[in-house]
C-alpha positions in Angstrom: 283.3 -27.2 118.2 281.0 -29.6 116.1 281.1 -33.1 117.2 282.3 -35.6 114.8 279.7 -38.1 113.6 281.3 -41.6 114.3 279.3 -43.0 111.3 281.3 -41.0 108.9 284.8 -41.8 110.1 286.7 -44.9 108.8 283.6 -46.3 107.2 284.2 -45.2 103.5 283.0 -47.2 100.5 285.9 -49.5 99.1 285.7 -52.5 96.6 284.8 -54.9 99.4 281.5 -53.1 100.5 280.3 -51.2 97.3 279.9 -52.5 93.7 277.9 -50.4 91.2 274.5 -52.0 90.5 274.2 -53.4 87.0 271.8 -56.1 85.6 274.8 -57.6 83.7 275.7 -59.3 86.9 272.4 -61.2 86.9 273.5 -63.4 83.9 276.8 -64.2 85.5 275.0 -65.6 88.6 272.4 -67.5 86.5 275.1 -69.2 84.5 277.0 -70.2 87.7 274.2 -71.3 89.6 271.9 -73.0 87.0 274.2 -73.6 84.1 272.1 -76.4 82.7 268.6 -74.7 83.1 267.2 -73.9 79.8 267.5 -69.8 79.4 266.3 -69.4 75.8 264.0 -71.1 73.4 263.8 -70.1 69.8 262.2 -72.5 67.4 264.2 -75.6 67.2 267.0 -74.0 69.2 267.5 -74.0 72.9 270.3 -72.5 75.1 271.1 -73.0 78.6 272.2 -70.1 81.0 275.7 -71.5 80.5 275.6 -71.3 76.8 273.7 -68.0 76.7 276.3 -66.4 78.8 279.1 -67.7 76.6 277.3 -66.3 73.5 277.0 -62.9 75.5 280.9 -63.1 76.2 281.5 -63.8 72.6 279.5 -61.0 71.3 281.0 -58.6 73.8 284.5 -59.6 72.8 283.8 -59.4 69.0 282.4 -56.0 69.4 285.4 -54.9 71.4 287.8 -56.3 69.0 286.0 -54.2 66.4 286.8 -51.2 68.5 283.5 -50.6 70.2 283.9 -49.4 73.8 282.6 -47.0 76.6 280.0 -44.6 75.3 279.5 -46.2 71.8 276.1 -47.0 70.5 275.3 -50.4 69.1 271.8 -50.4 67.4 269.7 -53.5 66.8 266.8 -53.9 64.4 265.4 -57.2 65.2 262.3 -59.1 66.6 262.4 -61.2 69.6 265.2 -63.5 68.9 268.2 -64.8 70.8 270.5 -62.2 69.4 268.4 -59.3 70.7 268.2 -61.1 74.1 272.0 -61.7 74.0 272.6 -57.9 73.1 271.0 -56.7 76.4 274.0 -58.2 78.3 276.9 -58.3 75.7 276.7 -54.5 74.6 276.9 -53.0 78.3 279.6 -55.5 79.2 282.0 -53.4 77.3 280.5 -50.1 78.5 278.7 -49.6 75.2 275.0 -48.3 75.1 272.4 -50.5 73.5 269.8 -48.9 71.1 266.9 -51.2 70.2 265.0 -49.7 67.1 261.2 -49.9 66.7 260.5 -52.3 63.9 257.2 -50.3 62.9 259.1 -47.1 61.9 259.9 -46.2 58.6 263.3 -45.7 57.0 263.5 -42.0 57.6 262.8 -42.3 61.3 265.2 -45.2 61.6 267.9 -43.2 59.8 267.3 -40.3 62.1 267.9 -42.3 65.3 271.0 -44.1 63.9 272.5 -40.7 63.0 271.4 -38.9 66.3 272.6 -41.9 68.3 275.7 -42.2 66.5 275.5 -45.8 66.0 278.9 -47.5 65.6 277.5 -50.9 64.8 274.1 -52.1 63.6 272.8 -55.5 64.0 269.8 -56.2 61.7 267.4 -59.1 61.1 266.9 -59.9 57.3 263.1 -59.2 57.7 264.0 -55.5 57.9 266.5 -55.4 55.2 264.1 -53.3 53.1 263.7 -50.6 55.6 267.6 -50.8 56.6 268.7 -50.6 52.9 267.1 -47.2 52.7 268.0 -46.0 56.3 271.8 -46.7 56.0 272.6 -44.4 53.0 271.1 -41.5 55.1 274.1 -41.9 57.7 277.0 -39.6 57.2 279.3 -42.6 57.9 278.2 -46.2 57.5 278.5 -48.2 60.8 279.5 -51.9 60.9 276.7 -53.9 59.9 276.0 -57.4 61.1 273.1 -59.7 59.7 270.7 -61.8 61.8 270.2 -64.7 59.4 267.4 -66.3 61.4 266.3 -69.8 60.2 262.8 -69.0 61.5 262.3 -66.4 58.7 262.2 -66.7 55.0 263.0 -63.6 52.8 264.8 -60.6 52.8 268.5 -59.7 52.1 271.9 -59.8 53.8 273.1 -56.2 54.1 276.3 -56.5 56.3 279.8 -57.8 56.4 278.9 -61.0 58.0 276.0 -62.8 59.8 275.6 -62.8 63.6 276.7 -66.3 64.2 279.9 -66.0 62.2 280.4 -62.6 64.1 280.3 -64.6 67.6 283.1 -66.9 66.4 285.4 -63.6 66.3 284.8 -63.4 70.0 286.4 -65.1 73.1 283.9 -67.2 75.2 286.3 -66.5 78.2 286.2 -62.8 77.7 286.6 -60.9 80.9 284.0 -58.1 81.2 283.8 -55.5 84.0 281.0 -53.6 85.8 280.6 -50.0 84.9 282.8 -47.7 86.7 279.7 -45.8 87.9 276.1 -47.2 88.1 275.0 -43.8 86.6 276.7 -44.6 83.3 274.4 -45.2 80.2 273.1 -48.7 79.5 270.5 -48.1 76.9 269.1 -45.7 74.4 265.3 -45.7 73.6 263.7 -43.3 71.3 260.1 -42.1 71.9 257.4 -42.9 69.4 257.8 -39.3 67.8 254.2 -38.7 66.8 255.0 -35.0 66.6 258.6 -33.9 65.4 261.7 -35.9 65.6 261.6 -38.6 68.4 263.7 -37.9 71.6 266.3 -40.3 72.8 265.7 -41.5 76.2 268.8 -42.6 78.0 268.7 -45.3 80.7 271.4 -45.9 83.4 272.8 -49.2 84.9 271.3 -48.7 88.3 267.8 -48.1 87.0 267.7 -51.0 84.7 269.0 -53.3 87.8 266.3 -51.9 90.0 263.6 -52.2 87.6 264.4 -55.8 86.7 264.2 -56.5 90.4 260.9 -54.5 90.7 259.2 -56.6 87.9 259.8 -59.6 90.1 258.4 -58.2 93.2 255.3 -56.6 91.4 254.3 -59.8 89.7 255.3 -62.2 92.4 257.5 -64.2 89.9 259.0 -67.3 91.1 262.4 -68.6 90.4 262.6 -70.2 87.0 259.6 -68.5 85.6 258.8 -69.3 82.0 258.3 -66.0 80.2 256.7 -65.8 76.6 258.2 -62.6 74.5 254.8 -61.3 73.4 256.0 -57.7 74.4 258.6 -56.5 71.9 262.2 -56.3 73.3 262.8 -52.9 71.4 260.0 -51.1 73.4 261.8 -49.7 76.8 264.0 -52.7 76.5 261.1 -55.0 77.0 260.0 -53.1 80.1 263.5 -54.5 81.5 262.3 -58.0 81.4 265.2 -59.4 79.6 267.2 -58.5 82.7 264.4 -59.7 84.9 264.5 -63.3 83.4 268.3 -63.5 84.2 267.7 -62.3 87.7 265.2 -65.1 88.5 267.1 -67.7 86.1 263.9 -68.2 84.2 263.4 -69.4 80.6 262.8 -67.1 77.8 260.5 -68.2 75.0 261.0 -66.1 71.8 258.2 -65.2 69.6 259.1 -63.5 66.2 255.6 -62.1 65.7 252.6 -61.6 67.8 249.8 -64.2 66.8 247.2 -65.2 69.1 246.9 -68.8 68.1 250.9 -69.0 68.3 250.7 -67.6 71.9 248.1 -70.0 73.0 250.2 -73.0 71.5 253.5 -71.7 73.1 251.7 -71.4 76.5 250.6 -74.9 76.4 253.8 -76.5 74.8 256.1 -74.7 77.3 254.0 -74.2 80.3 254.4 -70.4 80.0 253.8 -68.7 83.4 254.2 -65.1 82.5 253.8 -62.7 79.6 253.5 -58.9 79.1 251.5 -57.1 76.3 249.6 -54.0 75.3 245.9 -54.0 75.5 245.4 -54.6 71.9 247.3 -58.0 72.2 245.0 -58.9 75.1 242.0 -58.0 72.9 243.3 -60.4 70.4 243.6 -63.3 73.0 240.1 -62.7 74.2 238.6 -63.1 70.8 240.5 -66.2 69.7 238.0 -69.1 69.3 237.7 -71.3 72.4 239.2 -74.4 70.9 242.5 -72.5 70.5 242.5 -71.7 74.2 241.5 -75.1 75.5 244.0 -77.4 77.2 245.8 -74.8 79.4 245.8 -76.4 82.9 248.2 -74.0 84.7 248.2 -70.5 86.1 249.2 -67.9 83.6 250.1 -64.3 84.8 249.6 -61.5 82.3 251.0 -58.0 82.6 249.2 -55.3 80.8 250.5 -51.7 80.0 251.5 -49.4 77.2 248.0 -47.7 77.2 245.2 -47.2 79.7 243.3 -50.6 79.5 239.5 -50.5 79.6 237.9 -52.4 82.2 236.3 -54.6 79.7 239.8 -56.1 78.6 240.9 -56.9 82.1 237.5 -58.5 82.7 237.7 -60.5 79.5 241.1 -61.7 80.4 240.0 -63.0 83.6 237.0 -64.7 82.0 239.2 -66.8 79.9 241.3 -67.8 83.0 244.4 -65.5 83.2 245.5 -63.6 86.1 246.2 -60.1 85.0 248.2 -57.4 86.7 248.1 -53.8 85.4 251.2 -51.7 85.4 252.0 -48.1 84.3 254.8 -46.1 83.0 256.5 -44.4 80.2 259.5 -44.7 78.0 261.1 -42.3 80.4 260.4 -44.5 83.5 262.0 -47.6 82.1 258.5 -49.0 81.1 256.7 -50.1 84.5 257.1 -47.5 87.3 253.8 -48.1 88.9 251.5 -51.2 89.5 247.9 -51.6 90.4 249.0 -53.9 93.6 246.1 -56.3 94.4 244.8 -56.2 97.8 243.1 -59.0 100.0 239.4 -59.3 99.5 239.3 -58.1 95.9 239.0 -61.7 94.7 235.7 -62.0 96.4 234.1 -59.0 94.5 232.1 -59.3 91.5 234.1 -59.7 88.3 233.2 -56.3 86.7 233.9 -54.4 90.0 237.2 -56.4 90.3 238.2 -55.6 86.9 237.4 -51.8 87.5 239.7 -51.9 90.5 242.5 -53.8 88.5 242.2 -51.3 85.7 243.7 -48.4 87.6 247.4 -47.3 87.3 247.8 -47.9 90.9 250.7 -47.0 93.4 254.4 -46.8 92.8 256.3 -49.7 91.8 258.5 -51.4 94.5 261.7 -49.8 93.5 260.3 -46.3 92.6 260.7 -43.8 95.2 257.8 -41.6 94.6 254.7 -41.0 92.5 252.0 -38.3 93.2 249.3 -36.5 91.3 250.0 -32.6 91.6 248.6 -29.5 90.3 251.2 -28.7 87.5 250.7 -24.9 88.3 251.0 -25.0 92.1 253.0 -28.4 92.4 250.4 -29.3 95.3 249.3 -32.7 95.6 245.5 -33.0 94.7 243.3 -34.4 97.4 242.2 -38.1 97.5 238.8 -37.6 96.4 238.8 -39.5 93.1 237.4 -36.3 91.5 240.1 -33.7 91.6 242.3 -33.9 88.5 246.3 -33.3 88.5 249.3 -34.7 86.5 251.1 -37.8 87.4 254.6 -37.0 88.5 257.5 -39.5 89.6 260.7 -39.1 91.4 263.2 -41.8 92.0 265.6 -44.4 90.6 263.4 -45.6 87.9 263.6 -42.2 85.8 265.8 -41.8 82.8 269.0 -39.8 83.0 267.5 -37.4 80.3 267.0 -36.9 76.6 270.3 -37.5 74.6 271.6 -34.0 73.2 268.4 -32.3 74.3 269.1 -30.5 77.7 266.1 -28.1 77.0 263.7 -30.9 76.8 265.4 -32.7 79.9 265.1 -29.6 81.9 261.4 -29.1 81.1 260.5 -32.7 82.0 262.1 -32.3 85.3 260.8 -29.1 86.3 260.4 -28.6 90.2 262.5 -31.7 90.8 259.8 -34.2 89.3 259.3 -36.1 86.3 256.2 -34.7 84.6 254.3 -37.5 82.7 251.9 -35.5 81.0 249.0 -37.9 82.2 246.0 -36.3 84.0 244.7 -38.4 86.9 242.7 -38.6 90.1 243.6 -40.3 93.5 241.1 -42.4 95.0 240.4 -42.6 98.9 242.7 -45.6 98.9 245.7 -43.8 97.4 245.5 -45.5 93.9 245.8 -43.5 91.1 243.6 -43.7 87.7 244.4 -41.9 84.5 241.5 -39.8 83.2 243.5 -38.6 80.0 246.6 -37.1 78.7 246.7 -33.5 79.1 246.6 -32.8 75.5 243.6 -35.4 75.0 241.2 -33.8 77.6 237.9 -32.5 76.0 236.4 -29.4 77.5 232.7 -29.1 76.3 230.8 -26.1 77.5 233.3 -25.8 80.5 232.9 -29.3 81.4 235.9 -31.7 81.2 235.4 -34.9 79.4 237.9 -37.9 79.8 238.3 -39.4 76.4 239.4 -42.6 78.4 236.2 -42.8 80.1 234.3 -42.6 77.0 236.5 -45.2 75.3 235.9 -47.4 78.1 232.1 -47.5 77.6 232.6 -47.9 73.8 234.9 -51.1 74.3 232.1 -52.5 76.4 230.0 -53.0 73.2 230.4 -56.5 72.0 231.0 -55.3 68.3 233.8 -53.0 69.2 237.5 -54.0 69.2 239.2 -50.6 69.3 238.0 -47.1 70.0 239.7 -43.6 70.3 237.9 -40.4 71.4 239.1 -37.0 70.4 237.8 -33.4 70.6 235.7 -32.0 67.5 235.3 -28.3 67.2 231.5 -27.2 68.0 230.1 -23.7 67.6 227.8 -24.1 70.6 230.0 -26.0 73.2 233.5 -25.2 71.9 234.3 -28.8 71.7 232.4 -32.2 71.7 233.5 -35.7 71.8 234.1 -37.6 68.5 234.7 -41.3 68.4 236.7 -43.4 66.0 235.7 -47.1 66.4 237.2 -50.3 64.9 234.7 -53.1 64.8 235.3 -57.0 65.1 235.5 -58.9 61.9 231.9 -60.1 62.6 230.9 -57.0 64.6 227.8 -55.1 63.5 226.5 -51.9 64.9 225.4 -48.5 63.5 226.3 -45.2 64.7 222.9 -44.4 66.2 222.8 -47.7 68.0 226.4 -47.0 69.5 225.5 -43.5 70.7 222.3 -44.8 72.3 224.6 -47.4 73.9 226.7 -44.6 75.3 223.7 -42.6 76.6 222.7 -45.4 78.7 225.9 -45.3 80.7 227.2 -42.0 80.8 226.0 -38.1 81.2 224.8 -37.0 77.9 227.3 -34.2 77.5 230.1 -37.0 77.4 228.4 -38.9 74.6 230.1 -38.8 71.4 228.3 -36.7 69.1 230.0 -38.3 65.9 231.2 -41.8 65.4 233.4 -42.8 62.6 234.0 -46.6 61.7 237.4 -48.0 60.3 240.8 -49.4 61.2 242.7 -47.3 63.7 246.2 -46.1 63.0 248.7 -47.0 65.9 252.3 -46.1 66.7 255.2 -48.7 66.6 254.6 -49.3 70.3 250.7 -50.1 69.7 249.3 -46.9 70.9 246.6 -45.2 68.9 247.8 -42.0 66.8 245.2 -39.6 68.2 247.0 -36.5 66.6 246.0 -38.0 63.3 242.4 -38.5 64.5 242.2 -34.9 65.8 243.2 -33.6 62.3 240.4 -35.7 61.0 237.8 -34.5 63.3 238.8 -30.9 62.9 238.4 -31.4 59.0 234.9 -33.0 59.6 
């Protein structure tokens, strides 16, 4: 007879010892413990945590009175304004699912997302009334439309039944909300960029949102009451879960409607901003701002960079202007940051260029992610830690999506073998740190040799005249494929194709050097990533 494990008897979960994890609980605590601390700043408006919490309760209550409940989708088309922040708590308070829409997409893409996600309510800012006026008629049934009539913006039209502030008055500031019955319940819906075909709807759960919010604090060493500047769009992976992070540390959210380098430095100085997050393109903007716009910052500012593999020159440039940069890595499917280039003792003593190279790696798994490995996708065996052998980055753990909405085939494919397949090709260094070499679809095979487009781009970015670079494969009769570079120059940048090719030859093997360089602005996705599929089409047509 098998013995009974004493730890399995009389020790069941109950309401006293188990509560489903949900980031909604963070704002309740912030309002209780720090009711008078400033939570949100937007133009001339400031809300304390007590006021912010009450506004969230009103929004949740108003939505519920309009019939919104568990499993319903509430979509937002808005920049980084208080309504966007409040929705991250109010919508899941009633069991509904938040769908933040990409502001840079066209009406057709927005219409697809609203229909596919079955949005019951759409809250939209006046600035995007033109797009929404075309998107809403595409839906089979018109949802309830609420306008954000933000005094910080002039123009646009009101499309909805009433404005956001009036809608809040329908709600009860003492509304009694509840945690989800299961932490696996959906909290948010985020659509991928959709560069080929229709975008996929990535579904997050409460548990993952809770854990990644805490993971952000640990990864960046964020102190209590951090002051966070919203340079990162909240629509992108729910702002990498930072709306919930800022409630967890009871900090201050400084809203920013539009990314502008001078406005960023002004806000950093005025509000003593301690942290911000942004894609490499935003950091490049900051590096190139005239020195007088940057002067006067006397406190430590920590920046987080992700969204695309950053050139070491960008991290180096940010350090030169006095910012402490941490590189994180992830995808929409991983709640944003699921890996971090965790800094080691001794790195600060290294020369800047070497330090930037180390900090530019994708690093190791984030504190709340269970596992991150680089494996051969065919054999599913980990690659050796030699810094040379390429494999695919794969994740497993709590910071992985539930799956793709209404797309079980795609979900099954991405989870093949019990791991989430990122599609990013990388190597692992002897210290266990991961470095991306390319997307699997972006690797260039020239005469049997692999060329990492990221490696070539990194060299191009080091030229003083270059502000943007993308490298793709171009068909070649002799080699099969060769590297073709598309380069965007600074406003005052001057360099010829031959000069840039010679610059590359001095810094890399000759077979990796681009055989053709095309100058001009680079087209980007809504999340700031360069649309390489368009560049491939261009290169093939040359």
